[in-house]
N, C-alpha and C positions, 0 to 999 in steps of 0.2 A: 503494500499500501503505498501509498506516495504522502509521504509528510511535510508539513508548512519547516519553510523557509527557516521562520520564528519559532523554535516551540513553546509551545504552550505553557504557561504557568499552571501551577498547582491553585486548584481554586478552590474557595473554603465551600460547605453545603449552606446553601440559602434555604431559608425556610421559603413555604411557597406563600406565605402574605410580603415578604419583601418586593417596594417596588421601585424598580431602576426607571432614573427618567431623564438621564443624559448620557449619551453615547460616547464620552470620556469616563462615565460613571466604572467602568470595568473594562478592562481589557480586551479581554474576547469578542468586543464590538470591533476594534481594529482588526482583527485577526478575520471578521468576517467579512470585510471589508476589502482585505489582502486576497481572497481564495481566490483562487486560478482553476481548482477542476472539482469534480464534483466529491473528490477524494477527502479533500483539505475541511469542504462544508461537513461531511460527512464525520470526521474526527470532531468537531467542534461540536455537532450535534453531540454525538455520544459524550463528551467530556460536561456538555453543559447536562445533559440528564443527569452523568453520576454525581452532579457538584447539586443538583436541583433549580440551577439558574434558568433551567428550562420553563420550569413551573411559575416563573413569573410572566407574565401577560406582555409585556412593554419588552422582556428580553426575547421573548419566543417570536416576537412578532418581528422582529431583528431577521433572528436565523431564518424564519418562513419566507420575510420577504426576498432573504439573499437563494432563497432554496427555489423562488417560483419566478423571479425577475432578473437575474444574473444570467450571462450569457450561453452558459455550461448548463443552466436549471433544465430540471426534467417535473415535466408538469406529474406524472406517475408520482416519486417523490416527493412532491409540494407539498401531494393530497396526503399524504402518510406522512407528514412532519403535524400540516393541519389539523387532523384526526388525533394528534395526540394530545393535542393543546386544550387543558383542560374548559380554562375562558379566554377563547381568544378576542381581541377588543374589537373595536369597532375598525380600526387600518386593515386588521388583520382578514376580518369578512371581508372588506372592499377590495383588496390584493386579490383575494382567489378569485372573486365576481370579475375583478380585469381579467387574469391570468385565463379563464375559460372564456370570455367575452372575444378574446384574441387567437384561440384554441381551435382545432377542428372540433370540439364539441361544445360550440357558444348557449347550448339549453342548458348545459351542466351548471351554466354562471345565471341562469333565471330561477334551477333550484336552489341554488344554494340563496341567490338573495331571500326565496318564499320562508328556506332554514331561517335565514337571520334574523327573519320577520317576526317567526313562530319561537323560535326558541332561543335567541339573544333576549338582554335589557336594550339592546338597542334600535335605534328608527334609523331610517336612509337618513346620509345626508347630503348635501352638493357633489361629495366625491363619489357616492355610493349611483347614484341615476343614471349619469352617462357611461360607467360600464354595462351597468345593466341594461341600460336603453340599446347598448350597441348588440347585444347577445341578441335583443328582440330585432333588431336589423337584419342581424346576421342569419337567423333563420325565417325571416319577412314574416316575421307574426305582427298581423296588423292590431289586432286584437290584445295581445299582450304590451301590446307597446302603445294603444291609447289607454290601460289601466294602470301604466305606469305615470305615463304624462297625468291620468286623474291626481294618484299619488304625489307626484312633487306638485301639483297644486294646491292638495290639500296640506301638504307640508311647508308652503306657504314659500315654496322653491323654482315657482313658475316662469319667474320674470330672470332665474339664473341664466346668463350666456352662455355657458358652459353646457347645460340640461337643455337649452333649446337649441340647440346647433347640434345636439346630437338626436333631438326630434325633429331637426327637419333633416339629417340624414337617416332618419327611422322612415318618416312617411315618406321621403323620395324612394328607397329602399324598397317598400310596400307600394309603391304605384300611386301613394293618395297625394298629388301635385296640390290641390286645394285645401289639406290640412298641412302641406309643409311650408306652403305659403302662409298663411295664419301664422302659424307658429312666428316664422320671419316677420311679418308684419307687425307684428304684439314684441319685439326684441326693443328697448328701449334706446338702446347703447349698440348697434353691430358693430362687431371686429370685423376681420378679414377677413376668419373662417366663416362667417355669418353670410357675409357676400358669395362667399366661394363655395361654400353648398350648395345655395340656393340656385348659382349660375351653372353650375358644373352639373347639378340634378336635372335643371332644365334643358341643358345642352344634352343627356342624355337621352332625354326621353322627345326631344325632336321638337322641342320648344325654340327653336334657335331664336324670334323674333324678341320674346320675352326675356331670354339671356342679353341681346341686346341693348335691349331695356335697362334691366338690372345693370350691367357693366355704367351704364352714363347715369344713371342716377346714384353709380359706387362715387362713380369720380365726381358727381356733383356735391356729395357730402363729405365731402372731404376727405376719404377713404384710402387711402394708397393701394393700388391691385399691388399685387406680388406673380410671381410667377405660376403659379397656381391657379391664379385669377385667370391668367392667358393660355394656361392648356384648359381651361374650359369654357373663354370664348373661343378660341381656336377650332376644339368640338364642334361647336354650335355654327363657327362656319362653314366646318367638315360635311355636317348636317345638310345644310340648308344648300351647298353646293354657290358658298356666295364668295365669290374668287376675288374678286374685286376689294371687296371688306376683309378678305381674308390677308391680303397682301397689307392692306392699312392697318391690321392688326401687328403686322411684321416689322412694320416700319415705326409702328406706337413704342413697342418693345425695345429698338434700337434707340430711340429719341429718349426713353423717360430713363434709360439705364437697369432697368428691369434684370436679374440675375440669369442668363439662359444655362439652364443646365444641360445634361440627355433628355430628361422628358419632355422639358419646352421643346427643344430641336425635335423631339421626334412629334411630336403634337402641328411644329410646323412642318414638317415632312408629311403629316401623315393628311394635314390639312391641304397642303400641293396636290400628294396623288387624287385625293378622292374629289377637287375640282376640276380635273384634268389638265393641270399646269404638269406634265411633266419636264419641262424646261426649266419652272425654278423648282420644282425638286431634284434633278439632278446637280444644279448649281448649289442649294443647300447641302446634300449630300458630299459634293468634293473638299465643302470648305469645313464640314466635321471633324473635329480631330479624335474624339470620341464615336464610335459606336458602337451598338450591341445587338442583337439580335430582332429585337424589334426593329431598331433602323433597317435595318437589311432585308427583312421581310416588310418593312412598308414598303420598298421602292420596290422588291417583287412582285407584291399583288399591286402597284400600281401601275407596272408595265401589264400583267395579264389583263387587268382590267379592261384596258383601252386596247387589249390587243395584239399588243407587241411584242407575243408566245420568245420569239428568240433569243429577247434581250432578256425577259423575264427569267428563261431557264439558265443566261449566262451570269445572272444574280447568284440565282442558287448555285449555279457549280463552283462560283467565286468566293460563295459564301465563306468566310473566316471558321465558323460552327454550323451546320447547317440541323437546325430541328425541327419538330413534324408540325410547327405551325406555318414554314416557309414553304413547307410540301403543300401543307393543305393549301395555301394561298393559290399556290400555280393549279394543282388539281382541281380545286373549285372553279379558278378563273376561266379551266378550260371547258370544267363540262356546264356553267354556266352561259357560255359562248358558245351552246351546240356542239364543242368539239369534244364528243365523248368519247370518240378512238381513241385520242391524246392523252386526254384525262386516266385512262384504264391504261395504254400505255407506262403513263410517269407513275401509276399505283401500284405496278408491276415491278419500274425501277424499283421505285421504294424496296419492296418488299426483299427483293433479290440484294439490295446494296447495305443492309441490315442498319442502315445510319440511322434512323429513327424508326421507334414502333408506331405502326397504323395505329389511330384513336378514332373514337366514336364520331368526330368532323372528317375523318379522311374516307372512315367509312360507308356517310351517309351521301359524301360526294361520288366516290367509287360506286355506289349503288344507284344512283342518282344517273350515271353514265351508264351501266348495265339495265337500267328501263328504258333508255333514251334509245338504244341499240339493239334492244332485244337478242342481250347477252345472258341469256339463264344459268349457263354451267360457270362462269364468272360471278356469278350473282349467287350461284348455289356457293362456291366455293368459298365468299367472301364470308356468306352465312356460316358455312362451319367453322371458319378463322374463328367468327365470333363465341363457336361454342366453345373449341377447343382453347382458347386463352381466358375464360371465363369472363368476357366480357358483358358488364352488366345490360340489361336491357332496358335502355332508357325510352323515350316517348317517340323522342324524332329517329332514333336505331328504327324500334317497333316500325312506324311509318313509314321508312324509307322500305324495310323488309315488304312490307304490304304492298307497295307499290309496286315495286321491282318484280315481285313474283308475276301481280298482276297485269302488267304490261308487255310483261312476256309469254303470257298463254295462260299460266298455271293457278289459275284461279283457287284452287282446293289449298294447293301450297300457301299461296296468299292467307286462305279461313285459318289454316293451321298456325300458322304463325300467329293470328289474330287473337284464338283462342287459347293460345298457351302461355298470355304474358297475363300478367295478373292487374298493370296500373293501365290503363286504357284513358286517354285524355280526349277530347275534341276532335284533334289530330288523326289521329288514331280509327276515332270512330267514322271519320270523313274518309280516310284515305280505303278503307271496304268496303263506304258504299260506294264511292267510285270504281272500284274493282267490279264488285260486282256488278254496276253499270255499266261499264264499258265491255260488259261480257253477257250483255245482253239479261241478265236475271232481274229484270226490274220488280219482280215479285218480293225478291229473297230482298234487296235495297232497301224495299219500305219495312218489310219488316225488320231489317235489322235498326234500319231509323229508330221504328216504335221501340226499340227495345233499349235501344240508347237512352232512349225518353226515361224508358223505366228503372235504371242505371242511374239519376239524375244528372245526366252529361247534356248541359245546353249549349242547343245547336247552334252553330255560328252563319256567317252569308255562303262561306265554303259547303259546309253541308250543305244548305238549300240548293246550291248550283250542283251539286252529284247527285242529292233526291231528283230532280227537276230534269236530268239525264237519263236517268237509271226512267225515269217513264215514256222520255223522246223514244231511245232507245225500245223498250221494249209496248210501244207504242199505246199507253195508260193516259188517255186524253182526259178525264176525268178525276183520276187521282192525282194528275200535274196542276190541273185547275185550282184543286181542293187545297194542293200544299201551296200554289202562289197566292192565293186567299189570305190565306192565314199566314203567313210570312209575317205582315206589319201589325195585324191586331193580335194575334195569340204570343207569337215569340219576339217583337219586337224591332224586326231586322228588315227595315227598307228593302224593297227590291232594288239592285245596281242594273245594271246594263249587261251582265251575264243571267241574269234572271231571265228579264226580258227574250234577250237570246232562244234562251230555252223555249220559254212561252210561245214563240212564233216558230220555234222547229218543231214541239209537240205537236200543235195546230195546223202546222202547215203538213208534213207528214202524214196527218190525219186525214187532211185534203179540204179541210176546214180554212183554205187559203183568205174569205171573206174575213172573219175574224181573226187571224193571224193583223190580216190590213189594218183592220181595227184598233188593236192591241196596242199596235205600233202608233197608230195615230191619237190614242191617249195617253202615253208615255209621257209622265211628266220631268222627264229628261230626254234630251237629244237622243234618235236609235245611232247608233253607234255602225262601226260595217260590219260588225258582227253580228247583227240583227237583223240589215239589209242582207247579210250571206247565208242567214237562216232561210229568210223567204227566198231568195232564189232560188236554190239548194231545194226545198219542195217545190218549189218552179218546176226544175227539173225532173222531180218525179211525179209530177201531174201533168205535164207538158201543156202549162199556160204561158203561152206567149207574153199576153199583152202585161200581164204582172214580173214576170221575167226582166221586160225593157224597161220597166217603172224600178225595182230591184237594184238591177244593173246599172242603171243613171243614176242613182243616189248613192250607190256602195264606189261606182268611180268618182263623184264627186267630193267623196271621203277620203279616196285612195285612188289617187289617178295611176299607180303602178302598179294598181292589182293585176294580176296575169291572170287570176284563175275565175275574175270576174267574169273574163272575157270566154273562159272555156266554159264556165258553168250554162252559162246564155248560149255559145255556140252547139251545147249539147242540146239543150231544148228543142233550138232552129232544129237540129238533127232528128230530134224523136219527134219531130213532126213533120218532117220533110221538106224545111225550108232552107234548099241546099244551095240558094242566094244568099241568104241571110249569115250560113255558115262562109262563102266565100267571100262576103262583103267581112265578117271579122277577122279571118284570117289577112286579107288583103290591108285591113288597117293596123296589124299587131307586125306587121311588115314594116309597113311605112313609119309606123312611129317607134320600132326596135323593142317592139313589146315580145318578150316570149314565153310559151309556154314553160313554166317549171316542171324539168324534168323526173319524171319518176325513177324510183328508186328503192330498191329492194332488199333486203338485208337478210342472210339466216345463218346462222352459229353452228357451226360443227366442229365438234371436238373443240371447245374452246376458241373457235379462230371464228372471225365475224366475217361472210362474203357476200360482197356488196355487187349487186347488177344494176346498169342503167338500160334504159328501152334500146331494145337493139344491140347491145354491149356483145361485142366480141373480145375485149381486151384480160378476163379472164383465163388462165393457163390452162382449163381444161374445156376452153370454149368448142373446140372441135365435140368431144363425146357429150357435153351438154345440149348443143344444138341438133347430135344426134337423137338423144333422149327425147329433146324436141319434134324431133319429123316424126317419132314411134306415137307420140303422144297426139299426133295428131291425127294420123291414122287410124289409130284406133279410136279416136273420139267421132270421126267420121264413119267411120265404121259402125259408132253404137247411134248414128243419127244425127250428132251433133251439127246445127249448122250457127256460124259465127254469127252475133248481133252487131252488125255493124252501123247500127245509130251512134256511137260514140267514138266518132271519130272526129277530129277537128280539123283536119283539111278536107278537103271536095275529092276523093278520088273515084274514079267511075269506075276502073276495071276491078271485077270483083276479085282475081286473087292477088291483084295488088293490096285489095282491102284486108283480103284475110291475112295477106303477110302481114300489113300493118300492125293487126291484132295481136299475130302469134311473137311479134319483138315486143309487147309488155314485158317490164321488170320483173311481175311477179312471177310468170309463167316460165322466164329464166330460171327464176329459184325454185319454184317446183320441180321444175325436170333437176336440176342440181339437189336437190332432197332426194327425190327419187333415187338417184343416182349414189348420197352419200351418206345418207341418216340413214341408222340402224332401223329395219324393220318394226321393232318394239318400240320406237321412238314415234313419235308425232312430228310431222315437218311443219316448223315452227317459222314464218314467214312475217316481217315487218316491211311495210309500206308509208313511202313517205306523203301521198297522195291517196284521194279518195279509188277504192277499187269500181273499178269498171263494173260494167251487167253483164258484158263478156267472160271478162275473167273471174266473174263469182263462179257463172255457169262452167265455166271449165273446171274450177279448183273442184266446186260439186260433185261434176262428174266421172274428175280425175278418181278422187276418192274412196267412189266404186270402182272402178275399172279397175283400178292398184289395189285396191282395200289397204286404204292409207289411212288416215288421220292427219286430216291439215287445217293448222290453223292461223292463220290470219287477219295482222292485222292491221288496220289501216288509217287516215290519221283522225277517222272521226268511233272505229269501234271494233270489236273481236267477230271473225265470223268463223264458227266452227264448222269443219266440214266432217264427216264420218261416212260412211257406207250410201252418198249418196244423196245425204242430207244437211241441212244447215240449219243451225241454231238459231238462227237471226232471220230477223224478219227480213224478207225479199223487199227489195222499194226498186225496184229499175224493170 
């Protein structure tokens, strides 16, 4: 055991009634101050027990404070010391509450506070409340915080600035902005901490304008801002994307001579990157003498969000130390900008490098990328990794897994994940409802919505979008109307543009086109492109040329570059035999330079994503694929299948050319590839970026019968399950 550099003197035994009131009353207090490790403190503890000095409350409090607050202190040891003290004084109680409030177990701080109130002769003082209020903030307990606020007022301490600052932090942590501001306004003499707490809290909650206003008031009242103030103001600039004001703040910092430490430099860098000024960010980055992992990650994130991925990757590769936050920034940057293949490639690179261990954020981004690509095998590997590593399932991870399995075509596995977890928040329920909706299981989605309410989970706006989508995909018009009409009066949710789009889709698909137009005309908000797009899609189903032209006109007014509008209107013309209209649209698109979005279908085999474009011959196995496609065409003709040529945008007069154009659709190439290389026992899962045309839908249905294969095809709007010549979805073509 390590010994003290100065031997402990022999201490006489003190009676428990002795009170020592001065640090200089006994040499042992000097030794406590000189301790550099827990072994030395343990020696003093033992000697104080032998001499009886420990049983003096003041002396015990000195030992306890050292065991709890010194750099080498251990909370476990400090608690043992506390439990040995027969009658802890108020300072000792406060110290223990303080230590727990800053520990991973803040709830214990509240429990110790309650024990002090009920078991000790002491009443909380102005030092007690800030510590226990901090503990309540750490566990985000608004009700406990409100009770503590009441006790502080009862103790005539409600006006204490330190307690008030703690209450501001508590209320902001619990999302109660009004209460925080009310406490702030009642402080007689606000110190810089009061202003900083309020400004930072407002900035973090997206109330940038209020944060700016308080900063101005702070100056007017003569309170000098410090570096913490400026971090809060810069955060508000970043949230508001106000580059001009952000630059002014940076110049203000320089003019006022405010100390610029690493935290403030990082805040300036974050503001520049979030406001899109990489030039300013790069200039500051190069000037910074000190950089930490936050600095590098902020710079990386800025490049990634603006689409400069090569530079972002270069930053990652040149970082002195890579942590998981840096990898997450680039992986999520790829995923959120539609570069899912690159996101998964980087995820695999991370796993192979073993530089950092994937965390929940990494896995959520990777699963989202899998969902976009239809990469279920990779998604299953991530799911297995979660189980193997014993990673705790939070609601974010659960939601991502449900979304991945649903969008990859395995609704059963999505349901397995849903029922395997104990905690389900509104996002988990909503994701499962969405999964059932996109698979055409409308009744099941509505049943799950009912069970969600039975579980006392309040639906949100997204939940209702998913429920209405379920009604649309399953043709449940009556139910859709009921849910839509109940949103505001029953659930207090005002219908938004997405909900109106769903209602137009529900009514339009059911052939109630006049009712769909009526709901658009009565909208209290301006119809968006999605609303007119839903009506145009319904007109395609039912061949209503007049309404299709109306919807297309409105859609193009909102989005002149929307090539999909021309395609849908062209399909309406083709369906009704108006080939002059098709030709006119084709010419207009050629003159204006608009091009039809190219069809792209993906299929995963052995963990590799294979991508096919319409008429694609770039795949290394193109010869085999086209040979299989020819075989499919022969078998389809033998079975009496007649190509549906009404879905061709271009005017092609020769029948053979029309058939050839239809056979080159990307999903047919993917089906041929799947028949060749997907094991017979496994379904052929295909993801397409556009709506599946009627001819491809018919072909997939017949191929499933001729080859006795299950085909799961996801297009832009829904899933189509084909098995034995049947389709689980309703045919709208």
